[in-house]
BAKE-84844 format. One record per residue (C-alpha): residue number from 1; y negated, z, x negated. Coordinates in steps of 0.1 Angstrom, whole numbers, m for minus. Each point is the difference from the previous one (the first is absolute). Layout:
BAKE-84844
   num   north      up    east
   NUM       Y       Z       X
...
This chain:
BAKE-84844
   num   north      up    east
     1     206   m1123     801
     2     m29      11      21
     3      m4      37       9
     4     m22      13      28
     5     m20      31      m9
     6     m17      23      25
     7     m32      13     m15
     8     m12      34      13
     9     m35      m4      15
    10     m26      23     m13
    11     m10      22      30
    12     m31      16     m15
    13     m19       2     m32
    14     m29      21     m14
    15     m32     m17     m10
    16     m29      21     m14
    17      16      31      17
    18       3     m16      34
    19      34      m7      15
    20       4     m36      12
    21      29      m7      24
    22      14     m33      10
    23     m14       1      35
    24     m34      11     m10
    25       0      27      27
    26     m10      26     m26
    27      25      26      15
    28      13      10     m35
    29     m35       5     m14
    30     m11      20      31
    31      31      22      m2
    32      m8       5     m37
    33     m36      10       7
    34      12      23      28
    35      24      19     m22
    36     m26       5     m27
    37     m26      12      25
    38      25      23      17
    39       5      18     m33
    40     m37       3      m6
    41      m6      14      34
    42      26      27      m8
    43     m22      10     m29
    44     m31       1      21
    45      17      20      27
    46      11      26     m25
    47     m35       2     m14
    48     m15       4      34
    49       3      38      m2
    50     m19       3     m33
    51     m26     m28      m1
    52     m31      m8      21
    53      m3     m31      22
    54     m23     m16     m27
    55      27       5     m27
    56      28     m13      23
    57     m21     m31       7
    58      m2      m5     m38
    59      37       3      m1
    60       3     m27      27
    61     m20     m25     m20
    62      20       9     m31
    63      35       0      14
    64       1     m20      32
    65     m29     m25       1
    66      11     m20     m31
    67      33      m8      17
    68     m17     m11      32
    69     m26     m20     m17
    70      18     m18     m29
    71       5     m37      10
    72      m6      10      36
    73     m17     m34       5
    74      34     m16      m4
    75      28      22      13
    76     m19      15      29
    77      m3     m35      16
    78      31       3      22
    79      10      11      35
    80     m16      32      12
    81      35      14       8
    82       8      m1     m37
    83     m30      22      m8
    84       5      27      26
    85      18      23     m25
    86     m29      m1     m24
    87     m26       6      27
    88      20      31      12
    89       2      13     m35
    90     m38      m4      m5
    91      m7      19      33
    92      23      27     m12
    93     m17       5     m33
    94     m36       0      15
    95      11      27      24
    96      13      20     m29
    97     m33      m5     m20
    98     m21      11      30
    99      24      29       7
   100       4      m9      37
   101      30       2      23
   102      27     m26      m1
   103     m11     m19      32
   104     m38       0      m7
   105     m19     m32       8
   106      m6     m17     m34
   107     m30     m22       7
   108     m25      29      m5
   109      19      11     m31
   110      m2     m34     m17
   111     m37      m1       8
   112      m8      35     m13
   113      21      m4     m31
   114     m15     m35      m7
   115      35     m14      m3
   116       8     m36      12
   117      30      m6      22
   118      28     m21     m15
   119      m9     m31      20
   120     m36       3      m9
   121       9       3     m37
   122      16     m34       4
   123     m30     m15      17
   124     m22      14     m27
   125      20     m19     m27
   126      m2     m31      22
   127     m37       3       3
   128      m6       6     m37
   129      22     m30      m8
   130     m21     m23      23
   131     m33      15     m12
   132      11      m9     m36
   133       8     m35      12
   134     m33      m4      18
   135     m19      11     m32
   136      22     m22     m23
   137      15      29     m20
   138      36     m10       6
   139      19     m24     m23
   140      m8     m36       6
   141      34      m8      14
   142     m10      19      32
   143     m30     m23       7
   144      22     m26      18
   145      18      26      21
   146     m29       9      24
   147     m23     m24      19
   148     m32       8      19
   149      m7     m17      33
   150     m31     m16     m14
   151      21     m17     m27
   152      19     m19      27
   153     m30     m15      17
   154     m37      m4      m8
   155     m16      10      33
   156     m11      36       5
   157      18      23      25
   158      m1      37       5
   159      35       3     m16
   160      m7     m22     m30
   161      m2      30     m23
   162      35      12      10
   163      33      m9     m18
   164      23     m25      15
   165      35      15       7
   166      29     m21     m14
   167      27     m12      23
   168      30      23      m2
   169      34      m9      14
   170      19      30     m13
   171      m6      37       1
   172       3       3     m38
   173     m29     m24      m4
   174     m20      17      27
   175       5      34     m18
   176     m14     m15     m33
   177     m34       8     m14
   178     m10     m36       5
   179       1       5      38
   180      m6      37       4
   181     m29       1     m25
   182     m22     m26      18
   183      10      14      34
   184     m12      35      m8
   185     m31     m11     m19
   186     m11     m21      29
   187       1      32      22
   188     m25      19     m23
   189     m36       4       8
   190     m26     m20     m19
   191     m14      32     m14
   192      32       9     m17
   193       9     m35     m12
   194     m35      m3     m16
   195       3      32     m20
   196     m17      m3     m34
   197      30      10     m21
   198      37       7       3
   199      m7      37      m2
   200     m25       0      29
   201      24     m23      19
   202      29      25      m5
   203     m22      29      10
   204     m13     m17      32
   205      35     m11      10
   206      15      35      m5
   207     m29      15      20
   208       7     m26      28
   209      37      11       1
   210      m7      37       0
   211     m27      m2      27
   212      27     m15      23
   213      24      29      m3
């Protein structure tokens, strides 16, 4: 006698502290990060009356920044609408650190505090990943994932030093580091791309972001 069994599908799982959902829209992970950050902001807000801006900034990098930055390269590659909550929380905390009013314009605050916006934190990780690939410091398995234009044809063109973007038929693939990485890296100036070390590359890229605030 044959029985039909309905197996419950696993909706999400945790891998290295990151919540993976079946649709790969990262909503569960983003919600988790937002809840953790909200609690940390509460601590910073209560400390606002007793600590200086410098000390509050230190608290930000201790309590909030790690949640924003950890594996950001993966889970922050999604629709902008999914990330709005985190961007609002970050604006709220920088206003608290700077001791400004609730509706203060945040661009000058980010620049003065030397804090990257959430979106730029993601771009920074993308840039560092591609810089590592360009300088052959990534695992060998990534060598076949990226292709330069000059590797496709032998004749020289002004774009031969740029990466070739892969064909993407789905949004999930377009959100991947294998598409977003080359796309962002191609947009950087030659001066930044040719930095002598990852440290100088990171410094130059952060300065580029902050100067645009």
